[in-house]
C-alpha positions in Angstrom: 75.5 -52.1 -8.1 75.3 -52.8 -11.7 77.8 -54.0 -14.1 76.7 -54.0 -17.6 78.9 -56.0 -20.3 79.2 -55.3 -24.1 79.2 -57.7 -26.5 83.0 -57.8 -26.6 83.4 -58.6 -22.9 84.1 -54.8 -21.9 82.3 -54.2 -18.1 81.1 -50.8 -17.2 79.9 -49.8 -13.6 80.3 -47.2 -11.1 83.4 -48.2 -8.8 82.5 -49.8 -6.0 85.0 -51.8 -3.7 81.7 -54.4 -3.4 83.6 -57.1 -5.3 86.8 -57.0 -6.6 86.8 -55.4 -10.0 90.2 -56.8 -10.7 89.4 -59.8 -10.6 87.4 -59.0 -14.0 90.7 -58.1 -15.6 92.5 -54.8 -16.5 91.1 -51.7 -14.9 90.5 -48.5 -17.0 89.0 -46.1 -14.5 87.9 -42.8 -15.6 85.7 -40.0 -13.1 82.7 -39.1 -14.8 82.0 -36.6 -12.3 83.5 -34.8 -8.8 81.5 -34.3 -5.7 82.9 -30.8 -4.4 82.4 -28.5 -1.5 81.1 -25.1 -3.1 82.0 -22.5 -0.1 80.1 -20.1 -1.7 76.7 -21.9 -2.1 77.2 -24.1 1.4 76.7 -27.1 -0.2 77.9 -30.2 -2.2 78.1 -30.2 -5.9 78.0 -33.0 -8.4 79.8 -31.4 -11.2 80.1 -33.2 -14.6 83.9 -34.0 -15.6 83.3 -33.5 -18.9 81.1 -30.6 -18.8 81.9 -29.2 -15.7 78.3 -28.2 -15.2 76.9 -28.9 -11.9 74.5 -32.0 -12.1 73.1 -31.8 -8.6 73.4 -30.5 -5.1 72.7 -30.9 -1.5 73.5 -29.9 1.7 74.8 -33.6 2.8 77.5 -35.0 0.6 76.1 -38.5 1.2 72.7 -37.6 -0.7 75.6 -36.5 -3.6 76.7 -39.8 -3.5 73.2 -41.3 -3.5 72.6 -39.3 -6.5 75.6 -40.5 -8.5 74.5 -44.4 -7.6 71.1 -43.6 -8.7 71.0 -41.3 -11.9 74.7 -42.4 -13.3 74.8 -46.7 -13.2 75.3 -47.9 -17.0 
């Protein structure tokens, strides 16, 4: 897990329960992606919440979560 801090003290990271993020202060949580199963493709998709584009796909949901952690860290 990587947490980056801006000059104003704002912290950014992917959500994790490894540490109590609320201990850092007031939380503001936004989804960047959604992992959803495609019945048509018969695989899991990582979909951008902003653009709606499919960013990654795999037959295993755990691989989609791994991809998020690898590619979306701040």
